[in-house]
C-alpha positions as CSV (number, residue, x, y, z in Angstrom):
1,M,28.9,17.8,-13.8
2,L,32.5,16.6,-13.6
3,K,34.4,15.4,-16.5
4,N,38.1,14.4,-17.1
5,N,40.1,12.9,-19.9
6,L,42.6,10.6,-18.1
7,N,41.6,7.7,-20.3
8,D,43.8,6.7,-23.1
9,G,42.1,5.3,-26.2
10,L,38.4,5.8,-26.8
11,Q,36.6,8.4,-24.7
12,L,33.2,7.2,-23.4
13,D,30.5,9.3,-21.8
14,R,30.2,7.7,-18.3
15,T,27.6,10.2,-17.1
16,F,24.9,7.5,-16.8
17,S,25.3,3.7,-17.1
18,I,23.2,0.7,-16.4
19,A,24.8,-1.9,-14.1
20,P,25.7,-5.4,-15.2
21,M,23.0,-7.7,-13.7
22,L,23.2,-11.4,-14.0
23,D,20.1,-12.9,-15.9
24,W,18.8,-9.4,-16.4
25,T,21.0,-7.3,-18.7
26,D,21.1,-9.7,-21.6
27,R,21.1,-8.4,-25.2
28,H,17.4,-8.2,-25.4
29,Y,17.1,-6.0,-22.4
30,R,20.0,-3.8,-23.6
31,Y,18.3,-3.3,-27.0
32,F,15.1,-2.3,-25.2
33,A,17.0,0.1,-22.9
34,R,18.8,1.6,-25.9
35,L,15.5,2.7,-27.4
36,M,15.0,5.0,-24.5
37,S,18.4,6.4,-24.0
38,A,21.1,7.0,-26.7
39,N,23.6,8.1,-24.1
40,A,23.5,5.5,-21.4
41,L,26.5,3.3,-21.3
42,L,25.2,-0.3,-21.3
43,Y,27.0,-3.3,-19.6
44,T,26.6,-7.0,-20.4
45,E,25.9,-9.4,-17.6
46,M,29.2,-10.6,-16.0
47,V,30.6,-13.3,-18.4
48,T,33.4,-15.5,-17.0
49,T,36.6,-16.1,-19.0
50,G,35.9,-19.8,-18.8
51,A,32.6,-19.4,-20.6
52,I,34.1,-17.3,-23.4
53,L,37.1,-19.4,-23.9
54,H,35.7,-22.9,-23.3
55,G,31.9,-22.7,-23.3
56,R,29.5,-23.8,-26.1
57,G,27.8,-20.8,-27.7
58,D,28.7,-17.2,-28.5
59,Y,29.0,-15.4,-25.2
60,L,30.1,-12.2,-26.9
61,A,27.0,-11.8,-29.2
62,Y,25.2,-8.4,-29.2
63,N,23.1,-6.1,-31.4
64,Q,25.0,-3.3,-33.1
65,E,22.3,-1.0,-31.9
66,E,23.5,-1.5,-28.2
67,H,26.6,0.8,-28.6
68,P,28.1,2.2,-26.5
69,L,28.6,-1.2,-24.8
70,A,30.9,-2.6,-22.2
71,L,31.7,-6.3,-21.6
72,Q,32.1,-7.2,-18.0
73,L,34.4,-10.1,-17.4
74,G,34.7,-12.4,-14.4
75,G,38.1,-14.0,-13.8
76,S,41.5,-13.6,-12.1
77,N,43.9,-15.2,-14.6
78,P,45.7,-12.3,-16.4
79,A,46.5,-14.4,-19.5
80,E,42.9,-15.6,-19.8
81,L,41.5,-12.1,-19.2
82,A,43.8,-10.7,-21.8
83,R,42.6,-13.2,-24.4
84,C,39.0,-12.4,-23.6
85,A,39.7,-8.7,-23.8
86,K,41.3,-9.0,-27.1
87,L,38.3,-11.0,-28.5
88,A,35.9,-8.3,-27.1
89,A,37.9,-5.5,-28.8
90,E,37.9,-7.5,-32.0
91,R,34.2,-7.9,-31.8
92,G,33.7,-4.1,-31.4
93,Y,33.0,-3.7,-27.6
94,D,33.7,-0.2,-26.4
95,E,35.0,-1.1,-22.9
96,V,36.2,-4.1,-20.9
97,N,35.3,-4.1,-17.2
98,L,36.7,-6.4,-14.6
99,N,34.2,-7.5,-11.9
100,V,35.7,-7.0,-8.4
101,G,32.3,-6.6,-6.7
102,C,30.2,-9.7,-7.0
103,P,30.0,-11.5,-3.5
104,S,28.5,-14.9,-4.5
105,D,29.9,-18.2,-3.3
106,R,30.2,-19.4,-6.8
107,V,32.2,-16.4,-7.8
108,Q,34.5,-16.6,-4.7
109,N,35.1,-20.3,-5.5
110,G,36.3,-19.2,-8.9
111,R,38.6,-16.6,-7.2
112,F,37.1,-13.6,-8.8
113,G,34.5,-11.0,-7.9
114,A,34.6,-9.1,-4.6
115,C,37.1,-11.4,-3.0
116,L,39.8,-9.9,-5.4
117,M,39.7,-6.7,-3.3
118,A,42.0,-8.6,-0.9
119,E,44.4,-9.1,-3.8
120,P,45.0,-5.7,-5.3
121,E,48.3,-6.7,-6.8
122,L,46.6,-9.5,-8.7
123,V,43.9,-7.1,-9.9
124,A,46.5,-4.7,-11.1
125,E,48.3,-7.5,-13.0
126,C,45.0,-8.5,-14.6
127,V,44.3,-4.9,-15.7
128,D,47.8,-4.5,-17.0
129,A,47.5,-7.8,-19.1
130,M,44.3,-6.6,-20.7
131,K,45.6,-3.1,-21.4
132,Q,48.6,-4.5,-23.1
133,V,46.4,-6.1,-25.9
134,V,43.5,-3.7,-26.3
135,D,43.1,0.1,-27.1
136,I,39.7,0.3,-25.6
137,P,39.3,1.3,-21.9
138,V,39.9,-1.3,-19.2
139,T,37.9,-0.4,-16.1
140,V,37.2,-1.9,-12.7
141,K,33.9,-2.2,-10.8
142,T,34.5,-2.8,-7.1
143,R,33.1,-2.2,-3.6
144,I,34.2,0.1,-0.9
145,G,35.5,-2.8,1.1
146,I,35.0,-6.5,2.1
147,D,34.2,-8.1,5.4
148,E,36.4,-6.4,8.1
149,L,38.6,-4.9,5.4
150,D,36.5,-1.8,5.1
151,S,38.7,1.2,6.1
152,Y,39.3,4.1,3.8
153,E,43.0,3.3,3.9
154,F,42.2,-0.2,2.5
155,L,40.1,1.2,-0.3
156,T,42.8,3.8,-1.3
157,H,45.5,1.1,-1.2
158,F,43.5,-1.0,-3.6
159,I,42.9,2.1,-5.9
160,D,46.6,3.1,-5.7
161,T,47.7,-0.4,-6.7
162,V,45.4,-0.8,-9.6
163,M,45.8,2.8,-10.8
164,A,49.5,2.3,-11.0
165,K,49.0,-0.2,-13.8
166,G,47.1,2.4,-15.9
167,C,43.5,2.0,-14.8
168,G,41.9,5.4,-14.9
169,E,38.2,4.5,-14.5
170,F,36.6,2.9,-11.4
171,I,32.9,2.2,-10.7
172,I,32.4,2.1,-6.9
173,H,29.5,0.2,-5.4
174,A,29.1,2.3,-2.2
175,R,28.6,-0.8,0.1
176,K,31.1,-3.2,1.4
177,A,30.5,-6.8,0.6
178,W,30.2,-9.5,3.3
179,L,31.7,-12.6,1.7
180,Q,30.3,-14.9,4.4
181,G,26.9,-15.1,5.9
182,L,25.0,-12.9,3.4
183,S,23.5,-13.9,0.1
184,P,24.2,-11.8,-3.0
185,K,20.6,-10.3,-2.6
186,E,21.3,-9.4,1.0
187,N,24.7,-7.9,-0.1
188,R,22.7,-5.4,-2.2
189,E,20.6,-4.3,0.7
190,I,22.1,-5.0,4.2
191,P,25.5,-3.4,4.3
192,S,24.9,0.3,4.7
193,L,25.6,2.7,1.9
194,D,28.5,5.2,2.3
195,Y,28.2,7.7,-0.5
196,D,30.5,10.1,1.3
197,R,33.4,7.7,1.1
198,V,33.1,7.6,-2.8
199,Y,32.9,11.4,-2.8
200,Q,36.0,11.6,-0.7
201,L,37.7,9.2,-3.1
202,K,37.0,11.7,-6.0
203,R,38.3,14.6,-4.0
204,D,41.6,12.6,-3.3
205,Y,42.0,11.3,-6.8
206,P,40.6,14.1,-9.0
207,T,42.2,12.8,-12.2
208,L,40.4,9.4,-12.0
209,N,37.0,9.0,-13.6
210,I,34.8,7.7,-10.8
211,S,31.2,6.5,-11.1
212,I,29.0,5.6,-8.1
213,N,26.6,2.6,-7.9
214,G,24.2,1.4,-5.2
215,G,20.7,2.4,-4.0
216,I,20.0,5.0,-6.7
217,T,16.4,5.1,-7.6
218,S,15.7,8.3,-9.4
219,L,17.3,10.7,-11.9
220,E,17.1,13.4,-9.3
221,Q,19.3,11.4,-7.0
222,A,21.6,10.8,-10.0
223,K,21.9,14.6,-10.6
224,N,22.9,15.1,-7.0
225,H,25.6,12.5,-7.3
226,L,26.9,14.1,-10.5
227,Q,27.7,17.2,-8.4
228,H,30.5,15.2,-6.9
229,L,31.3,12.5,-9.3
230,D,31.9,11.8,-13.0
231,G,29.2,9.2,-13.5
232,V,26.2,7.3,-11.9
233,M,25.5,3.7,-12.5
234,V,21.9,2.5,-11.8
235,G,21.0,-1.2,-11.5
236,R,17.7,-2.5,-10.3
237,E,15.7,0.7,-10.8
238,A,16.7,0.7,-14.5
239,Y,15.4,-2.7,-14.9
240,Q,12.3,-2.8,-12.7
241,N,11.2,0.7,-13.8
242,P,12.8,0.9,-17.3
243,Y,11.0,4.0,-18.5
244,I,13.2,6.0,-16.1
245,L,15.7,5.7,-19.0
246,A,13.5,7.8,-21.3
247,Q,14.7,11.1,-19.7
248,V,18.3,10.3,-19.1
249,D,19.5,12.0,-22.2
250,Q,17.5,15.1,-21.5
251,L,18.0,15.5,-17.8
252,L,21.6,14.3,-17.4
253,C,23.2,14.6,-20.8
254,G,21.9,17.8,-22.2
255,S,20.0,16.3,-25.2
256,Q,17.3,18.4,-26.8
257,K,15.7,15.4,-28.4
258,A,12.1,14.7,-27.5
259,V,11.4,12.0,-24.9
260,I,10.2,8.8,-26.5
261,S,6.7,7.7,-25.5
262,R,6.0,4.2,-24.1
263,E,3.9,3.5,-27.1
264,A,6.7,4.4,-29.4
265,V,9.0,2.1,-27.4
266,I,6.6,-0.8,-27.9
267,E,6.1,-0.1,-31.6
268,T,9.8,0.0,-32.2
269,M,10.3,-3.3,-30.3
270,L,7.8,-5.2,-32.5
271,P,10.1,-5.7,-35.5
272,Y,12.9,-6.8,-33.2
273,I,10.5,-9.3,-31.5
274,E,9.4,-10.6,-34.9
275,A,13.0,-11.1,-36.0
276,H,13.8,-13.0,-32.8
277,L,10.7,-15.2,-33.3
278,Q,11.6,-15.9,-36.9
279,A,15.1,-17.0,-35.6
280,G,13.5,-19.6,-33.4
281,G,13.4,-17.6,-30.1
282,R,10.4,-17.4,-27.7
283,L,8.4,-14.2,-27.0
284,N,9.0,-14.3,-23.2
285,H,12.8,-14.1,-23.8
286,I,12.1,-10.5,-24.6
287,T,8.9,-9.5,-22.9
288,R,10.2,-10.5,-19.5
289,H,12.3,-7.3,-19.7
290,M,9.4,-5.2,-20.7
291,I,7.1,-6.0,-17.8
292,G,8.0,-2.8,-15.8
293,L,7.4,-0.4,-18.7
294,F,4.3,1.0,-17.2
295,Q,5.5,1.0,-13.6
296,G,3.6,3.4,-11.4
297,L,0.8,4.0,-13.9
298,P,-2.9,3.0,-13.7
299,G,-3.1,-0.3,-15.6
300,A,0.4,-1.4,-15.0
301,R,-0.8,-4.5,-13.3
302,A,-3.0,-5.4,-16.3
303,W,0.1,-5.1,-18.6
304,R,2.2,-7.2,-16.3
305,R,-0.4,-9.8,-15.9
306,Y,-1.3,-10.2,-19.6
307,L,2.4,-10.6,-20.5
308,S,3.1,-12.9,-17.7
309,E,0.2,-15.2,-18.4
310,N,0.6,-15.4,-22.2
311,A,4.1,-14.6,-23.5
312,H,5.5,-18.0,-22.4
313,K,2.9,-20.0,-24.4
314,N,3.8,-22.0,-27.4
315,G,3.2,-19.9,-30.5
316,A,2.9,-16.6,-28.6
317,D,3.8,-13.7,-31.0
318,I,3.6,-9.9,-31.2
319,E,-0.2,-10.1,-30.9
320,V,0.3,-10.8,-27.2
321,V,2.2,-7.5,-26.8
322,K,-0.5,-5.6,-28.7
323,Q,-3.2,-7.2,-26.6
324,A,-1.3,-6.4,-23.4
325,Y,-1.0,-2.7,-24.5
326,Q,-4.8,-2.7,-25.4
327,S,-5.5,-4.0,-21.8
328,I,-3.7,-1.2,-20.2
329,Q,-5.4,1.3,-22.4
330,S,-8.7,-0.1,-21.5
331,E,-7.9,0.1,-17.8
332,M,-6.7,3.6,-18.0
333,V,-9.8,4.7,-19.8
334,A,-11.9,3.0,-17.1
335,Q,-10.1,5.0,-14.5
């Protein structure tokens, strides 16, 4: 497993991280994920600079239990990004990450996300502005290319330009992005994966900390990637099959701690859920993230169905979660 210490400031273990996913990796999911892995580096959903600086509500709120935690920012104005990075550092975030990978039309219209790959000098300026005002790491999540700009030379020019302003950590989604003609969902599936290109990048830039993202669905695959790279970032699999996280610390990070059971995860979530309900929240704000906890086991459908049919109802409380767990136990016994 490769490690390096190019970073200035705080050192983070980037062996395994969970990708920022819009509408999915909110603070409730992150709390849930942290119960299963103490080592995984968690990322917020992408938050735009406009939301933080001008929106109503606290877009930087999180639970202290979520650390280590990175804030992913969307934006392209260096001054605004610097202001947001400084706010994030003051609030205790462990890292600020710049999104240079999202291909959606809305993001492009705001001149951020994957389209910024075509403007490496601007990305470098943004990174520099943020690094000037914070001591925590400033990282970049990007693609291997965009549209017809998908040569290895294009990628290395981007890396060279941004690295020159002090960025020592890159998360590379091993697909290029099509900015026209494909939806964000299609951009996660249709462009072919090119893991070898990311491996080559690490060979050519051995002092950089490089993590890989895209199409990783098992910890065995993660272990294979870690033979070549510093870190692995998993997205949809960590959300749809969250119990995969329960063995991250042991299989990838050398922990000797016992693997937490699914029952223990549920029991530990109950006080958190109760506190959320007492604060005026709704049960399904949290249980929607727990639906995949029994993925692949007999009775998983009963668990999903019970939560889906009951957690959204007015007055729904932790008894719904307990009943859902009883339903899966009953089905497993019947098997």
